[in-house]
Backbone of each chain as ProteinMPNN parsed JSONL, in Angstrom:
{"seq_chain_A": "MYTEITAAGSDILSIAVDLQGPELPRPFHEKAGAQFTTVVDAGTVVTRTFGVRAIPNGALIDEDGILRYTLYGGFDIRKPATKKLVWGFLLDGEVTLTDETEVKGAVDVASLDHFERGLELYGSGDIEGAAVIWRQGMELEPDHWNMRKQLWAIEHPDRFYNGKVDYDWQKVQVTEGL", "coords_chain_A": {"N_chain_A": [[37.052, 62.566, -108.086], [36.163, 63.126, -105.407], [35.449, 65.849, -105.619], [33.469, 65.706, -107.206], [31.537, 64.421, -105.856], [31.034, 66.166, -103.608], [30.209, 68.256, -105.105], [27.496, 67.301, -105.722], [26.155, 67.632, -103.501], [27.024, 65.728, -101.464], [28.725, 63.596, -99.117], [31.771, 62.235, -97.732], [32.638, 60.255, -94.753], [35.059, 59.123, -93.015], [35.627, 56.497, -90.522], [37.914, 55.574, -88.531], [38.551, 52.595, -86.648], [40.23, 52.609, -83.732], [41.687, 51.989, -80.788], [44.257, 52.849, -80.041], [44.352, 55.464, -80.859], [45.123, 58.432, -82.811], [47.551, 58.364, -84.271], [48.015, 55.807, -85.523], [45.916, 55.219, -87.706], [46.712, 57.549, -89.045], [48.874, 57.548, -91.085], [47.641, 56.043, -93.187], [45.518, 57.308, -93.975], [46.774, 59.569, -95.0], [48.385, 58.61, -96.896], [46.632, 57.58, -98.629], [45.953, 59.91, -99.797], [43.64, 61.187, -99.082], [40.734, 63.326, -99.297], [38.388, 63.554, -97.818], [37.237, 63.828, -94.589], [38.612, 62.171, -91.697], [37.862, 60.448, -88.88], [38.623, 59.274, -85.551], [37.594, 56.495, -83.661], [38.237, 55.743, -80.579], [36.881, 54.171, -78.769], [33.609, 52.953, -78.09], [31.916, 54.001, -79.943], [31.383, 53.49, -82.521], [30.528, 50.806, -82.297], [28.38, 50.93, -80.639], [26.791, 52.781, -81.829], [25.978, 51.706, -84.445], [25.904, 48.972, -84.038], [27.784, 47.087, -84.428], [30.227, 44.492, -84.595], [32.406, 44.131, -86.131], [34.787, 44.812, -88.561], [35.576, 45.763, -92.088], [33.132, 48.364, -92.473], [30.255, 49.645, -94.176], [28.066, 52.438, -94.361], [25.161, 54.085, -95.683], [23.819, 57.191, -95.446], [21.165, 59.451, -95.561], [19.8, 62.817, -96.603], [18.292, 63.465, -94.487], [19.286, 62.157, -92.208], [18.812, 59.411, -92.201], [19.166, 56.017, -92.428], [19.869, 54.39, -95.044], [21.408, 52.175, -96.177], [23.237, 49.331, -95.327], [26.329, 47.608, -94.843], [27.523, 45.485, -92.836], [30.607, 44.453, -92.14], [32.984, 42.936, -94.058], [32.721, 44.964, -96.078], [33.81, 46.215, -99.003], [34.912, 48.649, -100.836], [35.941, 48.329, -103.259], [34.977, 46.378, -104.72], [32.921, 46.039, -107.51], [30.143, 45.937, -107.553], [29.482, 47.048, -105.145], [30.924, 49.542, -105.323], [29.427, 50.657, -107.387], [26.674, 51.043, -106.17], [27.541, 52.736, -103.94], [28.588, 54.958, -105.166], [26.493, 55.611, -106.857], [24.605, 56.403, -104.967], [25.671, 58.584, -103.664], [25.854, 60.455, -105.723], [23.729, 60.407, -107.338], [21.466, 60.075, -105.335], [20.462, 57.509, -105.464], [19.503, 54.335, -104.286], [20.554, 51.54, -105.155], [20.027, 48.088, -105.525], [21.601, 45.055, -106.197], [21.607, 41.693, -107.277], [24.238, 41.04, -106.619], [24.751, 42.762, -104.631], [25.507, 42.905, -101.266], [23.654, 42.962, -98.372], [23.8, 43.799, -94.874], [22.571, 43.97, -91.837], [22.482, 45.544, -88.482], [23.53, 43.489, -85.479], [22.9, 41.802, -82.226], [25.177, 42.728, -80.085], [26.541, 40.941, -77.93], [28.482, 40.919, -76.295], [29.176, 43.519, -75.523], [29.168, 44.785, -73.106], [31.601, 43.575, -71.849], [33.397, 44.441, -73.625], [33.546, 47.241, -73.312], [34.1, 47.443, -70.501], [36.754, 46.443, -70.602], [37.906, 48.477, -72.042], [37.729, 50.707, -70.171], [39.394, 49.925, -68.083], [41.737, 49.497, -69.658], [42.173, 52.204, -70.361], [42.591, 53.205, -67.886], [45.061, 52.344, -67.32], [45.426, 49.602, -66.638], [46.324, 47.337, -68.0], [46.327, 44.474, -68.012], [44.319, 43.714, -66.532], [42.22, 44.488, -68.21], [42.764, 42.72, -70.501], [42.133, 40.415, -69.252], [39.338, 40.66, -68.985], [38.459, 40.786, -71.564], [39.311, 38.548, -72.739], [37.266, 36.958, -71.424], [34.981, 38.173, -72.563], [35.462, 37.328, -75.345], [35.059, 34.52, -75.101], [32.419, 34.524, -74.912], [31.522, 35.558, -77.311], [32.935, 34.843, -79.949], [33.204, 35.876, -82.262], [33.463, 38.77, -82.113], [35.274, 40.994, -83.611], [36.212, 43.449, -83.364], [36.959, 43.718, -80.703], [38.586, 41.372, -80.205], [40.735, 42.11, -81.69], [41.88, 44.133, -80.32], [42.601, 42.929, -78.156], [44.535, 41.126, -79.072], [46.316, 42.984, -79.987], [47.305, 44.171, -77.678], [48.419, 42.052, -76.206], [50.178, 40.964, -78.176], [51.884, 43.063, -79.359], [54.113, 43.158, -81.073], [53.136, 42.208, -83.47], [51.755, 44.196, -84.548], [52.558, 46.61, -84.327], [54.871, 46.92, -85.281], [55.956, 48.227, -87.73], [54.578, 46.914, -89.707], [51.56, 45.562, -90.077], [50.647, 42.226, -89.112], [49.332, 40.07, -91.052], [49.154, 37.546, -91.866], [49.951, 36.224, -89.642], [47.619, 36.777, -88.081], [45.624, 35.097, -89.387], [46.635, 32.702, -88.899], [46.263, 32.71, -86.152], [43.457, 32.651, -86.16], [42.793, 30.168, -87.234], [43.78, 28.387, -85.495], [42.061, 29.203, -83.521], [42.598, 30.971, -81.545]], "CA_chain_A": [[35.856, 62.212, -107.835], [35.582, 63.777, -104.327], [34.767, 67.09, -105.992], [32.03, 65.372, -107.824], [30.589, 64.113, -104.67], [30.611, 67.26, -102.692], [29.004, 69.112, -105.841], [26.296, 66.658, -105.777], [25.619, 67.68, -102.25], [27.162, 64.532, -100.615], [30.119, 63.756, -98.594], [32.334, 60.955, -97.155], [32.964, 60.408, -93.533], [35.697, 57.811, -92.609], [36.031, 56.263, -89.019], [38.937, 54.605, -88.125], [38.423, 52.249, -85.287], [41.782, 52.41, -83.227], [41.893, 52.093, -79.478], [45.356, 53.464, -79.641], [44.398, 56.869, -81.1], [45.166, 58.807, -84.381], [48.655, 58.189, -84.885], [48.065, 54.74, -86.495], [45.374, 55.52, -88.818], [47.14, 58.724, -89.944], [49.375, 57.24, -92.386], [46.678, 55.268, -94.166], [44.617, 58.293, -94.653], [47.608, 60.39, -95.83], [48.714, 57.687, -98.0], [45.431, 57.508, -99.605], [45.497, 61.288, -100.445], [42.059, 61.488, -98.882], [40.21, 64.754, -99.097], [37.322, 63.627, -96.768], [37.355, 63.711, -93.129], [38.829, 60.784, -91.054], [37.651, 60.624, -87.213], [38.911, 58.1, -84.765], [36.85, 55.807, -82.497], [39.098, 54.898, -79.692], [36.075, 53.611, -77.856], [32.671, 51.952, -78.618], [30.982, 54.94, -80.499], [30.771, 52.659, -83.687], [29.732, 49.622, -81.952], [27.0, 51.3, -80.142], [25.763, 53.453, -82.726], [25.731, 50.969, -85.57], [25.521, 47.529, -83.537], [28.739, 46.282, -85.339], [31.267, 43.921, -83.885], [33.392, 43.579, -86.974], [34.724, 45.81, -89.679], [35.207, 47.109, -92.518], [31.684, 48.512, -92.648], [29.686, 50.823, -94.724], [26.644, 52.752, -94.29], [24.787, 55.219, -96.383], [22.818, 58.001, -94.577], [20.488, 60.399, -96.605], [20.073, 64.338, -96.12], [17.505, 63.515, -93.341], [20.051, 61.459, -91.299], [18.058, 58.238, -92.245], [20.207, 54.98, -92.77], [19.427, 53.842, -96.311], [21.908, 50.856, -96.626], [24.238, 48.865, -94.409], [26.812, 46.443, -94.966], [28.37, 45.36, -91.615], [31.573, 43.177, -92.231], [33.375, 42.673, -95.408], [32.606, 46.009, -96.907], [34.834, 46.449, -99.757], [34.414, 49.655, -102.005], [36.64, 48.006, -104.614], [33.958, 45.473, -105.411], [32.199, 46.773, -108.61], [28.548, 46.139, -107.131], [29.483, 48.031, -103.878], [31.21, 50.888, -105.686], [28.395, 51.479, -108.08], [25.891, 51.386, -105.142], [27.905, 53.892, -103.355], [28.668, 56.377, -106.068], [25.121, 55.966, -107.272], [23.922, 57.102, -103.967], [26.409, 59.941, -103.528], [25.886, 61.364, -107.006], [22.333, 60.665, -107.766], [20.507, 59.73, -104.3], [19.765, 56.324, -105.53], [20.091, 53.05, -103.746], [20.107, 50.325, -106.233], [20.474, 46.904, -105.224], [21.485, 44.106, -107.14], [21.822, 40.35, -106.793], [25.463, 41.095, -106.172], [25.018, 43.528, -103.464], [25.139, 42.427, -99.975], [22.988, 43.973, -97.482], [24.208, 43.203, -93.727], [22.221, 45.023, -90.683], [23.027, 45.182, -87.007], [23.059, 42.197, -84.719], [22.98, 42.046, -81.12], [26.381, 42.682, -79.565], [26.322, 40.239, -76.668], [29.719, 41.297, -75.35], [29.466, 44.977, -75.531], [29.818, 45.118, -71.571], [32.897, 43.054, -71.677], [34.485, 45.363, -74.42], [33.534, 48.474, -72.652], [34.739, 47.428, -69.151], [38.019, 46.306, -70.718], [38.275, 49.752, -72.367], [37.666, 51.459, -69.127], [40.443, 49.298, -67.599], [42.844, 49.92, -70.384], [42.41, 53.422, -70.233], [43.095, 53.656, -66.342], [46.359, 51.637, -67.146], [45.273, 48.296, -66.076], [46.285, 46.466, -69.365], [46.231, 42.984, -67.614], [42.706, 43.642, -66.269], [41.611, 44.742, -69.581], [43.097, 41.43, -71.158], [41.176, 39.259, -68.569], [37.897, 40.899, -69.368], [38.279, 40.881, -73.048], [39.18, 37.123, -72.939], [35.984, 36.493, -71.075], [34.192, 38.309, -73.849], [35.777, 36.325, -76.517], [34.39, 33.272, -74.859], [30.998, 34.754, -74.917], [31.231, 36.127, -78.632], [34.22, 34.909, -80.59], [33.354, 36.804, -83.556], [33.578, 40.235, -81.841], [36.593, 41.243, -84.051], [36.918, 44.504, -82.924], [37.566, 43.255, -79.26], [39.524, 40.23, -80.451], [41.891, 42.625, -82.116], [42.508, 44.919, -79.479], [43.268, 41.913, -77.246], [45.72, 40.655, -79.874], [47.16, 44.163, -79.92], [47.906, 44.138, -76.242], [49.218, 40.675, -76.23], [51.467, 40.702, -79.303], [52.187, 44.369, -79.891], [55.039, 43.183, -82.207], [52.435, 41.673, -84.71], [50.872, 45.132, -85.068], [53.054, 48.059, -84.357], [56.477, 46.965, -85.585], [56.224, 48.602, -89.039], [53.407, 46.399, -90.426], [50.426, 44.565, -89.419], [50.981, 40.878, -89.684], [48.012, 39.55, -91.264], [49.447, 36.006, -92.012], [49.9, 35.852, -88.133], [46.247, 36.788, -87.656], [45.048, 34.201, -90.017], [46.974, 31.502, -88.059], [45.519, 32.571, -84.849], [42.059, 32.304, -86.131], [42.782, 28.833, -87.611], [44.015, 27.641, -84.47], [41.026, 29.181, -82.25], [43.174, 31.73, -80.381]], "C_chain_A": [[35.336, 62.838, -106.464], [34.982, 65.153, -104.77], [33.395, 66.869, -106.582], [31.094, 65.183, -106.861], [30.224, 65.221, -103.958], [29.629, 68.372, -103.73], [27.786, 68.595, -106.078], [25.634, 66.606, -104.345], [25.772, 66.431, -101.361], [28.555, 64.767, -100.011], [30.707, 62.377, -98.088], [32.898, 61.167, -95.787], [33.857, 58.995, -93.095], [36.003, 57.812, -91.068], [36.875, 55.274, -89.014], [38.791, 54.191, -86.756], [39.69, 51.728, -84.609], [41.873, 52.668, -81.877], [43.132, 53.122, -79.209], [45.429, 54.987, -80.115], [44.864, 57.064, -82.508], [46.351, 58.604, -85.024], [48.797, 56.825, -85.726], [47.25, 54.661, -87.688], [45.884, 56.554, -89.878], [47.577, 58.486, -91.353], [48.525, 56.606, -93.477], [45.82, 56.462, -94.784], [45.513, 59.302, -95.463], [48.2, 59.751, -97.053], [47.913, 57.686, -99.271], [44.99, 58.883, -100.325], [44.1, 61.703, -100.096], [41.88, 62.843, -98.494], [39.228, 64.875, -98.17], [38.208, 63.654, -95.375], [37.666, 62.365, -92.311], [38.793, 60.963, -89.573], [38.15, 59.278, -86.725], [37.883, 57.577, -83.793], [37.877, 54.912, -81.673], [38.153, 54.254, -78.31], [34.892, 52.859, -78.539], [31.589, 52.74, -79.309], [30.295, 54.0, -81.792], [30.108, 51.45, -83.358], [28.413, 49.823, -81.522], [26.081, 52.033, -80.96], [25.143, 52.626, -83.933], [25.627, 49.373, -85.146], [26.47, 46.641, -84.318], [29.895, 45.673, -84.393], [32.482, 43.535, -84.672], [33.506, 44.849, -88.058], [35.463, 45.178, -90.86], [33.798, 47.165, -92.644], [31.427, 49.701, -93.474], [28.398, 51.058, -94.437], [26.234, 54.098, -95.087], [23.568, 55.979, -95.691], [22.142, 59.068, -95.628], [20.463, 61.919, -95.788], [19.321, 64.387, -94.748], [18.183, 62.662, -92.078], [19.282, 59.978, -91.103], [18.842, 57.222, -92.981], [19.292, 54.341, -93.971], [20.16, 52.513, -96.75], [23.107, 50.719, -95.73], [24.874, 47.694, -94.779], [27.991, 46.229, -93.93], [29.424, 44.223, -91.724], [31.679, 43.064, -93.712], [33.105, 43.676, -96.488], [33.796, 46.227, -97.71], [34.546, 47.298, -101.013], [35.201, 49.301, -103.329], [35.863, 47.083, -105.437], [33.04, 46.451, -106.25], [30.766, 47.059, -108.058], [28.497, 47.204, -105.991], [29.952, 49.491, -104.397], [30.243, 51.444, -106.468], [27.243, 51.744, -107.211], [26.283, 52.767, -104.606], [28.059, 55.203, -103.918], [27.056, 56.755, -106.604], [24.266, 56.924, -106.112], [24.32, 58.466, -103.753], [25.966, 60.99, -104.662], [24.347, 61.523, -107.28], [21.258, 60.53, -106.588], [19.884, 58.452, -104.404], [20.393, 55.191, -104.918], [19.698, 51.868, -104.46], [20.781, 49.171, -105.934], [20.221, 45.846, -106.219], [21.76, 42.623, -106.654], [23.245, 40.237, -106.128], [25.876, 42.036, -105.011], [24.597, 43.187, -102.247], [24.629, 43.473, -99.04], [23.114, 43.163, -95.795], [23.634, 44.147, -92.565], [23.041, 44.624, -89.469], [22.695, 43.833, -86.421], [23.278, 42.453, -83.391], [24.569, 41.733, -80.623], [26.51, 42.107, -78.202], [27.536, 40.797, -75.576], [30.103, 42.802, -75.216], [30.022, 45.322, -74.027], [31.257, 44.748, -71.533], [33.952, 44.042, -72.389], [34.526, 46.71, -73.785], [34.142, 48.448, -71.392], [36.196, 47.274, -69.315], [38.513, 47.675, -71.125], [38.598, 50.797, -71.207], [39.21, 51.152, -68.393], [41.664, 49.846, -68.274], [43.032, 51.168, -70.308], [42.841, 53.993, -68.936], [44.597, 53.04, -66.319], [46.406, 50.39, -66.856], [45.213, 47.368, -67.414], [45.859, 44.903, -69.159], [44.841, 42.739, -67.357], [41.987, 43.85, -67.402], [41.55, 43.371, -70.397], [42.108, 40.406, -70.525], [39.681, 39.264, -69.05], [37.475, 40.753, -70.839], [38.412, 39.319, -73.385], [37.976, 36.39, -72.584], [35.057, 36.762, -72.205], [34.469, 37.677, -75.028], [35.088, 35.106, -76.364], [32.959, 33.379, -75.192], [30.652, 34.952, -76.377], [32.489, 35.97, -79.435], [34.23, 35.659, -81.809], [33.046, 38.156, -83.382], [35.042, 40.694, -82.288], [37.143, 42.43, -83.598], [37.661, 44.393, -81.515], [38.704, 42.285, -79.323], [40.866, 41.065, -81.01], [42.598, 43.658, -81.215], [43.165, 44.019, -78.325], [44.513, 41.313, -77.894], [46.701, 41.781, -79.64], [48.12, 44.422, -78.612], [48.854, 42.982, -75.82], [50.204, 40.38, -77.007], [51.524, 42.015, -79.941], [53.161, 44.123, -81.169], [54.418, 42.847, -83.574], [51.686, 42.897, -85.19], [51.726, 46.484, -85.486], [54.6, 48.038, -84.826], [56.635, 47.18, -87.093], [55.04, 48.232, -89.916], [52.633, 45.489, -89.735], [50.655, 43.189, -90.146], [49.588, 39.982, -89.869], [48.121, 37.995, -91.452], [49.41, 35.54, -90.477], [48.396, 35.732, -87.65], [45.376, 35.601, -88.054], [45.255, 32.763, -89.211], [46.253, 31.452, -86.767], [44.103, 32.151, -85.047], [42.071, 30.889, -86.542], [42.8, 27.883, -86.373], [43.144, 28.078, -83.217], [41.618, 30.108, -81.141], [42.586, 33.129, -80.355]], "O_chain_A": [[34.13, 63.065, -106.375], [33.961, 65.518, -104.188], [32.428, 67.625, -106.489], [29.965, 65.671, -106.927], [29.037, 65.301, -103.64], [28.685, 69.069, -103.359], [26.941, 69.307, -106.62], [24.783, 65.778, -104.021], [24.861, 66.074, -100.615], [29.323, 65.704, -100.231], [29.938, 61.415, -98.09], [33.597, 62.161, -95.591], [33.28, 57.928, -92.88], [36.476, 58.762, -90.445], [36.603, 54.161, -89.465], [38.847, 54.97, -85.805], [40.154, 50.614, -84.852], [42.216, 53.835, -81.685], [43.077, 54.025, -78.374], [46.4, 55.686, -79.825], [45.001, 56.13, -83.298], [46.366, 58.63, -86.254], [49.681, 56.77, -86.581], [47.719, 54.108, -88.683], [45.661, 56.552, -91.088], [47.08, 58.895, -92.402], [48.852, 56.742, -94.656], [45.508, 56.496, -95.974], [45.068, 59.825, -96.485], [48.45, 60.376, -98.084], [48.259, 57.755, -100.45], [44.066, 59.034, -101.125], [43.48, 62.505, -100.794], [42.547, 63.462, -97.666], [39.009, 65.962, -97.635], [39.419, 63.541, -95.188], [36.804, 61.488, -92.366], [39.687, 61.621, -89.041], [38.088, 58.276, -87.437], [37.327, 58.425, -83.096], [38.255, 53.772, -81.941], [38.588, 53.959, -77.197], [35.154, 52.16, -79.519], [30.442, 52.294, -79.321], [29.095, 53.831, -82.006], [29.178, 51.043, -84.055], [27.454, 49.134, -81.869], [24.855, 51.975, -80.866], [24.0, 52.827, -84.343], [25.251, 48.581, -86.01], [26.076, 45.587, -84.817], [30.41, 46.368, -83.517], [33.398, 42.848, -84.222], [32.609, 45.645, -88.335], [35.977, 44.076, -90.665], [33.187, 46.129, -92.907], [32.212, 50.649, -93.512], [27.593, 50.144, -94.26], [26.98, 55.077, -95.08], [22.502, 55.421, -95.432], [22.859, 59.433, -96.56], [20.954, 62.139, -94.68], [19.648, 65.237, -93.92], [17.552, 62.558, -91.027], [19.175, 59.469, -89.987], [19.201, 57.496, -94.126], [18.167, 53.877, -93.789], [19.624, 51.789, -97.589], [23.843, 51.649, -95.403], [24.176, 46.718, -95.056], [29.134, 46.659, -94.082], [29.085, 43.086, -91.395], [30.718, 43.086, -94.481], [33.221, 43.361, -97.673], [34.844, 46.434, -97.098], [34.055, 46.828, -102.039], [35.062, 49.975, -104.35], [36.024, 46.981, -106.653], [32.514, 47.458, -105.776], [30.265, 48.183, -108.081], [27.629, 48.073, -105.92], [29.42, 50.504, -103.944], [30.071, 52.66, -106.377], [26.695, 52.811, -107.487], [25.578, 53.766, -104.746], [27.777, 56.279, -103.39], [26.572, 57.882, -106.713], [23.516, 57.874, -106.339], [23.518, 59.395, -103.664], [25.774, 62.185, -104.441], [23.814, 62.624, -107.421], [20.119, 60.889, -106.885], [18.94, 58.148, -103.675], [21.61, 55.015, -104.962], [18.608, 51.311, -104.331], [22.007, 49.127, -106.034], [19.202, 45.647, -106.88], [22.173, 42.501, -105.5], [23.432, 39.447, -105.202], [27.006, 42.11, -104.528], [23.387, 43.132, -102.031], [25.078, 44.615, -98.942], [22.567, 42.08, -95.586], [24.302, 45.16, -92.356], [23.919, 43.767, -89.369], [21.742, 43.154, -86.803], [23.947, 43.473, -83.227], [25.08, 40.624, -80.777], [26.592, 42.925, -77.285], [27.43, 41.01, -74.368], [31.212, 43.187, -74.844], [31.047, 45.963, -73.792], [32.084, 45.593, -71.193], [35.04, 44.374, -71.919], [35.614, 47.285, -73.751], [34.774, 49.461, -71.093], [36.955, 47.772, -68.484], [39.541, 48.069, -70.573], [39.539, 51.589, -71.268], [40.032, 52.047, -68.199], [42.501, 50.523, -67.678], [44.218, 51.461, -70.159], [43.381, 55.097, -68.859], [45.293, 53.25, -65.325], [47.542, 49.922, -66.786], [44.196, 46.782, -67.785], [45.201, 44.25, -69.969], [44.221, 41.782, -67.819], [40.942, 43.203, -67.47], [40.5, 42.952, -70.881], [41.387, 39.676, -71.206], [38.994, 38.301, -69.391], [36.308, 40.624, -71.208], [37.674, 38.842, -74.248], [37.606, 35.395, -73.207], [34.427, 35.865, -72.767], [33.51, 37.495, -75.778], [34.535, 34.592, -77.337], [32.345, 32.438, -75.695], [29.547, 34.554, -76.746], [33.141, 36.999, -79.614], [35.287, 36.035, -82.315], [32.454, 38.781, -84.263], [35.933, 40.77, -81.442], [38.355, 42.555, -83.423], [38.757, 44.899, -81.276], [39.671, 42.383, -78.568], [41.983, 40.625, -80.736], [43.776, 43.969, -81.389], [44.141, 44.4, -77.679], [45.477, 41.032, -77.182], [47.805, 41.552, -79.145], [49.302, 44.765, -78.576], [49.893, 43.11, -75.172], [51.09, 39.603, -76.652], [51.193, 42.066, -81.125], [53.019, 44.805, -82.184], [54.982, 43.109, -84.636], [50.98, 42.755, -86.189], [51.651, 47.169, -86.506], [55.368, 48.996, -84.736], [57.367, 46.418, -87.725], [54.548, 49.022, -90.722], [53.071, 44.723, -88.877], [50.806, 43.014, -91.355], [48.975, 39.377, -88.99], [47.159, 37.279, -91.176], [48.83, 34.495, -90.181], [47.992, 34.793, -86.964], [44.537, 35.128, -87.286], [44.377, 31.939, -88.95], [45.727, 30.434, -86.317], [43.558, 31.396, -84.243], [41.105, 30.301, -86.057], [42.087, 26.892, -86.217], [43.311, 27.571, -82.108], [41.21, 30.045, -79.981], [42.923, 33.925, -79.478]]}, "seq_chain_B": "MTSIGSSAPAIGDIVPDFTLSSLDGVDVKLSDYQGKRVAVFMWASW", "coords_chain_B": {"N_chain_B": [[23.817, 40.044, -69.461], [24.395, 42.242, -72.161], [22.521, 43.668, -74.67], [22.56, 45.453, -77.718], [21.011, 45.385, -79.671], [18.348, 46.25, -80.104], [18.516, 48.969, -80.147], [20.243, 49.655, -82.197], [20.291, 51.294, -85.366], [17.886, 50.258, -87.781], [17.454, 49.786, -91.352], [16.016, 52.51, -92.678], [15.687, 53.786, -90.407], [16.45, 56.663, -88.239], [19.724, 57.675, -87.783], [21.463, 57.598, -84.826], [22.887, 60.358, -83.452], [26.522, 61.13, -83.03], [29.798, 61.911, -81.851], [32.91, 62.456, -82.925], [36.688, 62.795, -82.718], [38.541, 64.219, -85.017], [41.438, 63.522, -87.332], [42.989, 65.581, -86.964], [42.38, 66.59, -84.552], [39.9, 67.828, -84.366], [36.602, 68.192, -83.248], [33.935, 66.171, -84.585], [30.749, 65.864, -85.78], [27.947, 63.449, -86.488], [25.849, 64.719, -87.163], [26.556, 67.192, -88.341], [26.434, 66.633, -90.868], [24.093, 66.758, -91.651], [21.513, 67.254, -94.261], [23.06, 66.595, -96.238], [23.928, 63.789, -98.388], [25.643, 61.185, -97.025], [28.247, 58.846, -97.148], [29.313, 56.445, -94.742], [32.352, 55.2, -93.986], [33.856, 52.554, -92.098], [36.828, 51.472, -90.67], [40.011, 49.957, -89.826], [43.329, 50.321, -89.019], [44.632, 47.991, -88.267]], "CA_chain_B": [[24.177, 40.207, -70.756], [23.869, 43.526, -72.705], [22.182, 43.701, -76.053], [22.137, 46.723, -78.104], [20.298, 45.044, -81.133], [17.142, 47.028, -80.452], [18.784, 50.481, -80.312], [21.027, 49.955, -83.481], [19.325, 51.513, -86.381], [17.813, 49.492, -89.169], [17.329, 50.598, -92.702], [14.866, 53.48, -92.637], [15.604, 54.491, -89.134], [17.306, 57.869, -88.066], [20.93, 57.209, -87.225], [21.86, 58.487, -83.621], [24.212, 61.265, -83.389], [27.72, 60.945, -82.415], [30.899, 62.97, -81.919], [34.196, 61.922, -82.674], [37.67, 63.507, -82.989], [39.35, 63.968, -86.313], [42.899, 63.249, -87.01], [43.559, 66.961, -86.553], [41.909, 66.87, -83.199], [38.735, 68.683, -84.454], [35.231, 67.425, -83.131], [32.973, 66.014, -85.854], [29.429, 65.087, -85.517], [27.275, 63.003, -87.734], [24.827, 65.887, -87.438], [27.352, 68.119, -89.07], [26.473, 66.256, -92.307], [22.679, 66.995, -92.063], [21.274, 67.857, -95.416], [23.85, 66.121, -97.213], [24.16, 62.422, -98.336], [26.98, 60.852, -96.726], [28.759, 57.461, -97.169], [30.298, 56.321, -93.692], [33.242, 53.883, -93.974], [34.519, 52.024, -90.874], [37.852, 50.654, -90.893], [41.027, 50.094, -88.904], [44.648, 50.126, -89.516], [45.156, 46.715, -87.965]], "C_chain_B": [[23.67, 41.571, -71.302], [23.672, 43.222, -74.249], [21.902, 45.174, -76.477], [21.364, 46.443, -79.458], [19.262, 45.942, -81.21], [17.267, 48.296, -80.825], [19.686, 50.524, -81.584], [20.098, 50.215, -84.576], [19.154, 50.624, -87.498], [17.492, 50.239, -90.326], [16.013, 51.332, -92.474], [14.745, 54.268, -91.433], [16.638, 55.764, -89.06], [18.505, 57.193, -87.533], [21.178, 57.99, -86.023], [22.897, 59.164, -83.813], [25.208, 60.991, -82.769], [28.624, 61.889, -82.638], [32.052, 62.16, -81.733], [35.417, 63.014, -83.107], [38.247, 63.436, -84.348], [40.827, 63.677, -86.204], [43.59, 64.404, -86.788], [42.896, 67.465, -85.263], [40.604, 67.734, -83.164], [37.441, 67.695, -84.109], [34.354, 67.39, -84.263], [31.996, 65.554, -85.381], [28.721, 64.599, -86.654], [26.192, 64.16, -88.233], [25.285, 67.04, -88.37], [27.024, 67.803, -90.677], [24.92, 66.355, -92.747], [22.412, 67.773, -93.231], [22.208, 67.375, -96.415], [23.671, 64.455, -97.068], [25.328, 61.936, -97.727], [27.241, 59.149, -96.714], [29.748, 57.396, -95.833], [31.174, 55.047, -93.924], [33.863, 53.735, -92.688], [35.582, 51.14, -91.138], [38.939, 50.602, -89.85], [42.442, 49.849, -89.528], [45.219, 48.703, -89.077], [44.478, 45.655, -88.628]], "O_chain_B": [[22.584, 41.999, -70.91], [24.51, 42.641, -74.939], [21.214, 45.96, -75.827], [21.165, 47.368, -80.246], [19.111, 46.514, -82.29], [16.492, 48.851, -81.604], [19.836, 51.666, -82.018], [19.155, 49.445, -84.756], [20.125, 50.232, -88.144], [17.249, 51.436, -90.175], [15.012, 50.721, -92.098], [13.957, 55.205, -91.305], [17.594, 55.797, -89.835], [18.353, 56.178, -86.854], [21.099, 59.206, -86.201], [23.88, 58.645, -84.342], [24.943, 60.483, -81.68], [28.421, 62.721, -83.523], [32.274, 61.394, -80.795], [35.116, 64.002, -83.777], [38.404, 62.283, -84.75], [41.385, 63.598, -85.11], [44.765, 64.334, -86.428], [42.89, 68.662, -84.976], [40.242, 68.288, -82.126], [37.311, 66.59, -84.637], [34.033, 68.412, -84.868], [32.153, 64.744, -84.469], [28.805, 65.188, -87.732], [25.828, 64.395, -89.385], [24.504, 67.712, -89.043], [27.312, 68.593, -91.576], [24.524, 66.109, -93.886], [22.949, 68.875, -93.346], [22.069, 67.847, -97.544], [23.372, 63.887, -96.017], [26.278, 62.595, -98.15], [26.406, 58.359, -96.274], [30.763, 58.089, -95.761], [30.643, 53.942, -94.034], [34.391, 54.715, -92.162], [35.374, 50.106, -91.773], [38.71, 51.318, -88.875], [42.554, 49.16, -90.542], [46.28, 48.33, -89.579], [44.833, 44.489, -88.453]]}, "name": "protein", "num_of_chains": 2, "seq": "MYTEITAAGSDILSIAVDLQGPELPRPFHEKAGAQFTTVVDAGTVVTRTFGVRAIPNGALIDEDGILRYTLYGGFDIRKPATKKLVWGFLLDGEVTLTDETEVKGAVDVASLDHFERGLELYGSGDIEGAAVIWRQGMELEPDHWNMRKQLWAIEHPDRFYNGKVDYDWQKVQVTEGLMTSIGSSAPAIGDIVPDFTLSSLDGVDVKLSDYQGKRVAVFMWASW"}
């Protein structure tokens, strides 16, 4: 499939949003046997550039660098309508929206300051300081998932880096408003 | 309170360029893809 995409003059860019660097996303990229490039955003490039506070996201950008489609939050290439849209764009340059194709654009990210200040503190080794700032940010914007998960990752590393990500635990945290 | 809503591109806008490092440590720019259609997927391991 990737050969067809590049033959059509198109490409795929995968961005792993991970504060902790390339070692965590690497196995996912390798397991998928991905031929396209994966880059790592350990900061706020994705949040700033696209105006997103949750993932997974998809964006289609044309030959001139113009944004043609976005789905920010809940993007899933396995969904038939999404898959058809993405392949149609990459192979034929067509953006064909149907009733089943969601479109979601950027929203204001009110807690971007908190996210960035926390990242600076985290980068300088002040983990507790980062956690304090991020907790304040969460009060401001509870659905800033990129920040929420970074906070969880430092407060509960055993749920993230102990061989597998504990999604059941995450669901409980959300249900209980943590 | 900071808002970036006005600077984030809407459909039909040019996406601002950015640079990120690949898994192999190579700098990759969005503008490297100029002249191609590109699907950008954003995800996380967590």
